[in-house]
C-alpha positions as CSV (number, residue, x, y, z in Angstrom):
1,M,103.5,93.2,130.4
2,S,101.4,95.8,128.5
3,I,101.7,96.4,124.8
4,R,101.2,100.0,123.9
5,T,103.8,100.7,121.3
6,I,104.6,98.6,118.3
7,E,107.6,99.0,116.0
8,V,108.1,97.1,112.7
9,I,111.3,96.2,110.9
10,C,111.0,95.0,107.3
11,T,114.1,93.4,105.7
12,G,115.1,92.7,102.2
13,D,117.0,94.3,99.3
14,E,114.0,93.6,97.1
15,L,111.8,96.0,99.1
16,L,114.3,98.9,98.7
17,L,115.0,98.1,95.1
18,G,111.3,98.2,94.3
19,D,111.2,94.6,93.1
20,T,108.6,93.7,95.8
21,L,105.8,96.0,97.1
22,N,105.7,96.0,100.9
23,T,102.0,95.1,101.3
24,N,102.8,93.5,104.7
25,L,103.2,96.9,106.3
26,A,99.9,98.3,104.9
27,W,98.0,95.1,106.0
28,L,99.6,95.1,109.5
29,G,98.8,98.8,109.9
30,H,95.1,98.1,109.4
31,E,95.2,95.1,111.7
32,V,97.0,97.0,114.5
33,A,94.4,99.8,114.2
34,S,91.7,97.3,114.9
35,W,93.5,96.5,118.1
36,G,93.2,100.1,119.2
37,L,96.9,100.9,118.6
38,R,99.0,102.2,115.8
39,I,102.4,101.3,114.5
40,T,104.7,103.9,116.1
41,R,107.7,103.4,113.7
42,E,108.7,101.3,110.7
43,S,112.1,100.7,109.3
44,C,112.9,99.1,105.9
45,L,116.4,97.7,105.8
46,P,118.7,96.1,103.3
47,D,120.1,92.6,103.8
48,D,122.9,93.9,105.9
49,R,124.0,92.4,109.2
50,N,125.1,95.6,110.9
51,A,122.1,97.6,109.8
52,L,119.7,95.0,111.2
53,A,121.6,94.6,114.5
54,D,121.6,98.4,115.0
55,A,117.9,98.6,114.2
56,L,117.0,95.8,116.5
57,R,118.9,97.3,119.5
58,M,117.3,100.7,119.0
59,A,113.8,99.3,118.5
60,L,114.0,97.1,121.6
61,G,115.0,100.2,123.5
62,R,111.8,102.1,122.8
63,A,108.9,99.8,121.8
64,D,106.9,97.2,123.8
65,L,106.6,95.0,120.8
66,V,109.1,94.7,117.9
67,V,108.0,92.7,114.8
68,V,110.7,91.8,112.3
69,V,109.3,90.7,108.9
70,G,111.4,88.7,106.5
71,G,114.9,87.2,106.4
72,L,114.0,83.8,107.7
73,G,114.7,81.8,104.6
74,P,117.6,79.4,103.8
75,T,119.8,81.6,101.6
76,R,122.9,83.6,102.4
77,D,120.9,86.9,102.5
78,D,118.5,85.7,105.2
79,L,120.1,87.2,108.3
80,T,117.2,87.6,110.8
81,R,117.8,84.5,112.8
82,P,121.6,84.9,113.4
83,V,121.4,88.7,114.0
84,A,118.5,88.3,116.5
85,A,120.5,85.6,118.3
86,E,123.5,88.0,118.5
87,V,121.5,90.9,119.8
88,L,119.6,88.8,122.3
89,G,122.7,86.9,123.4
90,C,121.3,83.5,122.8
91,A,122.4,80.5,120.8
92,L,121.1,79.0,117.6
93,A,120.5,75.2,117.8
94,P,119.0,72.6,115.3
95,S,115.5,71.5,116.0
96,P,114.6,68.0,114.8
97,A,110.9,68.8,115.3
98,V,111.1,71.9,113.1
99,A,113.1,69.9,110.5
100,A,110.5,67.2,110.5
101,S,107.7,69.7,110.0
102,I,109.5,71.3,107.1
103,R,110.0,67.9,105.4
104,A,106.3,67.1,105.9
105,F,105.3,70.4,104.4
106,L,107.5,69.9,101.4
107,A,106.4,66.3,100.9
108,G,102.8,67.3,100.9
109,R,103.5,69.6,97.9
110,R,105.9,67.2,96.2
111,L,108.8,69.6,96.5
112,A,112.5,68.7,96.8
113,V,114.8,71.0,98.8
114,P,118.5,70.4,99.6
115,E,119.1,69.1,103.1
116,A,121.4,72.0,103.7
117,A,118.5,74.4,103.2
118,I,116.3,72.4,105.7
119,A,119.1,72.5,108.2
120,I,119.4,76.3,108.0
121,Q,115.6,76.8,108.4
122,S,115.3,74.3,111.3
123,E,117.8,76.3,113.4
124,V,115.9,77.9,116.3
125,L,116.7,80.6,118.9
126,V,117.3,78.8,122.1
127,G,114.8,80.0,124.7
128,A,112.3,81.4,122.2
129,D,108.8,80.1,121.6
130,I,108.5,78.6,118.1
131,L,105.5,79.9,116.1
132,P,104.3,77.3,113.6
133,N,103.9,78.3,109.9
134,R,101.3,76.2,108.2
135,N,101.7,78.0,104.9
136,G,105.5,77.8,104.5
137,T,108.7,76.3,105.7
138,A,110.1,79.1,108.0
139,P,108.8,79.1,111.6
140,G,108.4,82.3,113.5
141,F,109.7,83.1,116.9
142,W,108.4,84.8,120.0
143,C,111.3,86.1,122.1
144,A,110.6,87.6,125.6
145,C,113.1,90.3,126.4
146,G,112.3,91.4,129.9
147,E,109.3,93.8,129.5
148,R,109.7,93.8,125.7
149,V,108.7,91.2,123.1
150,L,110.6,90.5,119.9
151,V,108.7,88.6,117.2
152,L,110.3,87.2,114.0
153,L,108.0,86.4,111.1
154,P,108.5,85.3,107.5
155,G,107.9,87.8,104.7
156,P,105.6,86.1,102.2
157,P,102.2,87.7,102.8
158,A,100.2,84.4,102.9
159,E,102.5,83.2,105.6
160,F,102.9,86.5,107.5
161,Q,99.2,87.4,107.6
162,T,98.1,84.0,108.7
163,M,100.8,83.9,111.5
164,I,99.7,87.3,112.7
165,L,96.1,86.2,113.0
166,E,96.7,82.7,114.3
167,Q,99.9,82.9,116.3
168,L,100.6,86.4,117.3
169,K,97.2,88.0,117.9
170,P,96.0,85.4,120.4
171,R,99.2,85.8,122.5
172,L,98.8,89.6,122.5
173,L,95.1,90.1,123.2
174,S,95.5,90.0,127.0
175,R,98.5,92.3,126.9
176,L,97.2,95.0,124.6
177,E,96.5,98.4,126.1
178,P,94.4,100.2,123.5
179,Q,95.2,103.9,123.1
180,V,92.8,104.9,120.3
181,L,89.2,104.2,119.4
182,R,88.4,104.7,115.7
183,A,85.4,104.9,113.5
184,E,85.7,105.0,109.7
185,I,83.2,106.1,107.0
186,Q,83.8,105.3,103.4
187,V,82.6,107.9,100.9
188,S,82.4,107.9,97.1
189,G,81.1,110.2,94.4
190,I,82.1,113.5,96.0
191,P,85.4,115.5,96.2
192,E,87.6,115.3,99.3
193,S,87.2,119.1,99.9
194,R,83.4,118.8,100.0
195,V,83.6,115.8,102.3
196,A,85.8,117.8,104.7
197,E,83.4,120.8,104.5
198,I,80.4,118.6,105.5
199,V,82.3,116.8,108.3
200,E,83.8,119.8,109.8
201,D,80.5,121.6,109.8
202,R,79.4,119.2,112.6
203,D,80.2,119.5,116.3
204,L,83.1,117.0,116.4
205,A,82.8,116.7,120.2
206,G,86.5,116.9,120.7
207,C,87.3,113.9,118.5
208,G,90.1,113.9,116.0
209,V,89.3,113.7,112.2
210,G,91.4,112.7,109.3
211,Y,90.9,111.9,105.6
212,C,92.5,109.5,103.2
213,A,91.8,110.0,99.5
214,R,92.1,107.0,97.1
215,P,90.8,106.3,93.6
216,E,87.9,104.4,95.1
217,G,86.8,107.3,97.3
218,I,87.5,109.0,100.6
219,T,87.9,107.5,104.0
220,V,86.8,109.7,106.9
221,R,88.6,108.6,110.1
222,L,87.2,109.7,113.5
223,E,89.4,109.1,116.6
224,T,89.1,109.5,120.3
225,T,90.1,107.6,123.5
226,P,88.6,104.2,124.4
227,A,86.8,105.8,127.3
228,R,84.7,108.0,125.0
229,A,83.1,105.2,123.0
230,V,79.6,106.5,123.3
231,V,80.6,110.0,122.1
232,L,82.4,108.5,119.1
233,A,79.4,106.3,118.1
234,D,77.1,109.3,118.3
235,L,79.5,111.5,116.2
236,A,80.0,108.7,113.6
237,A,76.2,108.3,113.2
238,R,75.8,112.1,112.7
239,V,78.6,112.3,110.2
240,R,77.4,109.3,108.2
241,A,73.9,110.8,108.1
242,A,75.3,114.1,106.9
243,L,77.2,112.3,104.1
244,V,74.2,110.4,102.7
245,P,73.9,109.3,99.9
246,Y,77.7,109.5,99.3
247,A,78.6,107.4,102.4
248,L,78.8,103.7,101.8
249,P,76.6,101.5,104.1
250,E,78.3,100.6,107.4
251,G,80.2,97.4,107.2
252,V,80.3,97.3,103.4
253,P,84.0,96.9,102.4
254,S,84.1,98.5,98.9
255,L,82.3,100.6,96.3
256,A,81.6,97.6,94.2
257,A,80.1,95.8,97.2
258,A,77.9,98.8,97.9
259,L,76.7,98.9,94.3
260,G,76.1,95.2,94.4
261,R,74.0,95.4,97.6
262,L,71.9,98.1,96.0
263,L,71.4,96.0,92.8
264,G,70.6,92.9,94.9
265,E,68.1,94.7,97.1
266,R,66.2,96.1,94.0
267,R,66.5,92.9,92.1
268,L,68.2,94.5,89.2
269,T,70.7,93.1,86.8
270,V,73.8,94.8,85.3
271,A,76.3,94.3,82.5
272,T,79.3,96.3,81.3
273,A,80.6,97.4,77.9
274,E,84.2,98.4,78.3
275,S,86.9,99.8,76.1
276,C,89.8,101.5,77.9
277,T,89.1,99.8,81.2
278,G,89.6,96.4,79.6
279,G,87.2,94.5,81.9
280,G,88.3,96.3,85.1
281,I,84.8,97.3,86.0
282,A,83.6,93.7,85.5
283,A,86.5,92.5,87.6
284,A,85.6,94.8,90.5
285,L,82.0,93.7,90.4
286,T,82.9,90.0,90.3
287,D,85.3,90.4,93.2
288,V,82.2,90.6,95.4
289,P,80.9,87.3,96.7
290,G,77.3,86.6,95.5
291,C,77.6,88.9,92.5
292,S,76.0,86.2,90.3
293,A,72.7,87.4,91.6
294,Y,72.9,90.7,89.7
295,F,76.0,90.7,87.4
296,M,75.2,89.1,84.0
297,G,78.5,89.6,82.1
298,S,80.7,92.0,80.2
299,V,81.9,92.8,76.6
300,V,85.3,94.3,76.1
301,T,84.9,96.1,72.8
302,Y,88.3,97.7,72.3
303,A,88.4,98.0,68.6
304,N,85.8,100.0,66.7
305,A,84.8,97.0,64.7
306,W,83.8,95.2,67.9
307,K,81.9,98.3,69.1
308,R,80.0,98.1,65.8
309,D,79.5,94.3,65.5
310,V,79.1,93.3,69.2
311,L,77.1,96.4,70.5
312,G,75.6,97.7,67.3
313,V,77.3,101.2,67.4
314,P,76.5,102.7,64.0
315,E,79.6,103.2,61.8
316,E,78.5,106.7,61.1
317,I,78.8,107.7,64.8
318,L,82.2,106.1,65.1
319,E,83.5,107.9,62.0
320,R,81.9,111.3,62.8
321,H,82.5,111.5,66.6
322,G,85.2,108.9,67.3
323,A,85.4,106.1,69.7
324,V,85.9,108.4,72.7
325,S,82.8,110.5,72.6
326,G,79.4,110.9,74.3
327,E,77.6,109.8,71.2
328,T,79.6,106.5,71.0
329,V,79.2,105.7,74.7
330,H,75.5,106.4,74.5
331,A,75.3,104.0,71.5
332,M,77.3,101.4,73.5
333,L,74.9,101.6,76.3
334,A,71.9,101.3,74.0
335,G,73.3,98.2,72.4
336,L,74.3,96.6,75.7
337,L,70.8,96.9,77.2
338,S,68.9,96.0,74.0
339,R,71.0,93.1,73.0
340,Y,71.6,91.5,76.4
341,G,68.4,92.3,78.2
342,V,69.8,93.7,81.5
343,D,68.2,96.3,83.7
344,C,71.3,98.5,84.2
345,G,74.5,99.1,82.2
346,I,77.9,100.7,82.3
347,A,79.8,101.7,79.2
348,V,83.2,103.3,79.0
349,S,85.5,104.5,76.3
350,G,88.6,106.6,76.8
351,I,92.3,107.4,76.2
352,A,94.3,105.8,79.0
353,G,97.7,106.7,77.4
354,P,100.5,107.2,77.4
355,D,99.9,107.8,73.7
356,G,96.9,108.5,71.6
357,G,95.9,111.9,72.9
358,T,95.2,115.0,70.9
359,I,94.5,118.6,71.8
360,E,90.8,118.0,71.5
361,K,90.9,114.6,73.3
362,P,93.9,114.5,75.6
363,V,95.3,111.5,77.4
364,G,93.1,110.8,80.5
365,L,89.8,111.7,78.8
366,V,87.3,109.0,79.6
367,V,83.6,109.1,78.8
368,I,81.5,107.1,81.2
369,G,77.9,106.1,80.6
370,T,75.4,104.5,83.0
371,A,71.9,103.3,82.4
372,V,69.0,102.4,84.7
373,G,66.2,101.3,82.5
374,P,65.5,104.1,80.0
375,E,67.5,106.7,81.8
376,R,71.0,107.3,80.5
377,I,73.7,109.4,82.0
378,V,76.9,110.1,79.9
379,R,79.7,112.2,81.3
380,P,83.2,113.1,80.2
381,F,86.0,112.8,82.9
382,Q,89.6,114.0,82.7
383,F,91.7,111.8,84.9
384,R,95.3,112.4,85.8
385,G,98.0,109.8,86.3
386,D,99.7,107.1,84.2
387,R,97.8,104.4,82.2
388,A,97.1,102.2,85.2
389,E,95.9,105.1,87.3
390,V,93.6,106.4,84.6
391,R,92.0,102.9,84.2
392,R,91.7,102.5,88.0
393,R,90.0,106.0,88.4
394,A,87.7,105.3,85.4
395,T,86.6,102.0,86.9
396,N,85.7,103.5,90.3
397,A,84.1,106.6,88.7
398,A,81.9,104.3,86.7
399,L,80.8,102.2,89.7
400,S,80.2,105.4,91.7
401,Q,78.1,107.0,88.9
402,L,75.8,104.0,88.6
403,R,75.4,103.8,92.3
404,M,74.5,107.5,92.6
405,Q,72.1,107.2,89.7
406,L,70.3,104.4,91.5
407,L,70.2,106.4,94.7
408,G,69.0,109.6,92.9
409,G,72.0,111.5,94.3
410,A,73.5,114.7,92.8
411,L,76.3,114.3,90.3
412,D,78.9,116.9,90.9
413,L,80.6,117.0,87.5
414,P,79.1,118.4,84.3
415,S,77.0,115.8,82.6
416,T,74.9,115.2,79.6
417,I,71.7,113.4,80.5
418,H,69.8,111.4,77.9
419,R,66.3,110.2,78.9
């Protein structure tokens, strides 16, 4: 039995109503890509018996592996078990072993659940392999359907992801038939159009290329067949070299991690002074394990009085130029470095919205300053999007600006440089 095509069915009214973000699909897409495959189709269904039954029958008619996510709980709207039994033509039967494992799980967390709920979740599909769930009460199921496989998994991400890695993946490895070999290059500090221009100026050697733009940067995805691994490796090396210094180091998972590695290698310390980002830059830096080697701390100086008292921004500058200005951000940087004794600094002030903008200073205007020793770079940015998007883009632009300053790379937006 070979697995070449994978289809996913996600169930739950909460997904379609927008109450719950379907992070499971995004995570599984990345995981399946690492197997050399891609998800061929995904369906998101309401808690409806007929809709689920129809989707299961169609998926089993065209995919080697069908993964159903959700609907294994003990409530009335959890329909995956009975519908799968109906479609497969098998019975549901109580499992004393599963019931015992559920009780043990609940006892270990001092939780009390009605026996009726335990009875529902301990019903198993007769003939299916039971997949243990060490992070929850609902077991998963592996159902062999001739040359096809149907897998039922619970929806909570901590349970779903662990069961994919610990239960499903080991069973699949010998059956997988990779179709695609990929190489990805993370890029930051340069527009997508310029990235595409640089990449497509190379000889792509017959490999496919794609781009994914996110607030953190651009992902360049190169693809070919598994038989052309050497060709892909050579192309990826050439493209990465062409994108220096904007390309993140190979194997570094994020922009903050790339900046952290650079600071660590040079034995430099950094701190942040944040207004509109509200500590988001510090949060990104401290998401990186080992950041205590270079990250010293952060001050969130939202009010003008705090900019004055905590960072020493002169009252005259605040009154004359306003909080969102190059002059204020430059003074924030100066106070950060002089008062806290760090080697590098990031200072940010802006208008995240939705209110507070003017014709001269519209919503989305963010002034970002970075310092490496005596060198200061202060630049205005105009970000689009809602409040959360502006803050997210500002955070990533600030991290990218300091990284590029350390690398001596070109800054592609107009800037005011203070030395």
